[in-house]
N, C-alpha and C positions, 0 to 999 in steps of 0.2 A: 504494500500500500504506500503510495507516494503522497506527499502533502506539498502543495504549491500555494504559497501565500499570495493573497490579493494582487495578482499580477494581470489577470485577464479580464475579459468581459463576459457578461451573461451569455452572449451569443457564441462564445468559445466553448461552453460546456457541452460535453457529449454524453451519450448514453453510458451509464455506469459511473458518472461523476456524481459526487454528493458534496454538499457544503458543510464544513464544520464551523460552528459559530462558538468561539471560546471567549468567555467574559474574564475580566481581570479578577473577579471574585473566585474563579476556579470552576465555575459551571461550564459544561460543554454540551452543546446541542447539535443535532444533525438536521439538515434541511435538504429535502429533495428538490433538485432544480426545476422539476415540473411545477412546483409552487411559485416559481418566478415568472409564470406565463404573462403577467401584466407588465413586467419590466421590459424596457427597450433592449434589444440585443446589443446595443452600444453602451449600455450602462456598465460601468466598471464595478468589480467586486468591492473595491475600496469605497465606492459611493453607497454601497449597501450597509456598511458598518454603522453609520449614525442612525439608521432606520430600525435596527434590531434592538429589542428590549430583552434583557436577561430574564429567563424564567425563574431564577432563584432570587436575585437581589432586586429585580424589577427596574433597574436603572437602564437608561438608554445611552448609547454612544460609548460604551466601555468594552466593546467586543472587537475581535479580529475574525475576519472571514477567511477561511482556507478551503482549498479544493482537495477532497479525498478522491484519489484516482485508483480504481480497482484493477487497472490493467497490469 
């Protein structure tokens, strides 16, 4: 499993890729890229970071988005 940190765009994600959303409080969540269907393919993964709210501490903007690649 490879991890690539917020370098790409939503349109670059392929079948089998998942997003790991890691908060500074230590909570880790997994997002299926299918859930990003409303986002423009040109949206960068870094631009998604301020939009996510941690499921544990409920704070927004403290996360890092990474791609989990199962290839």
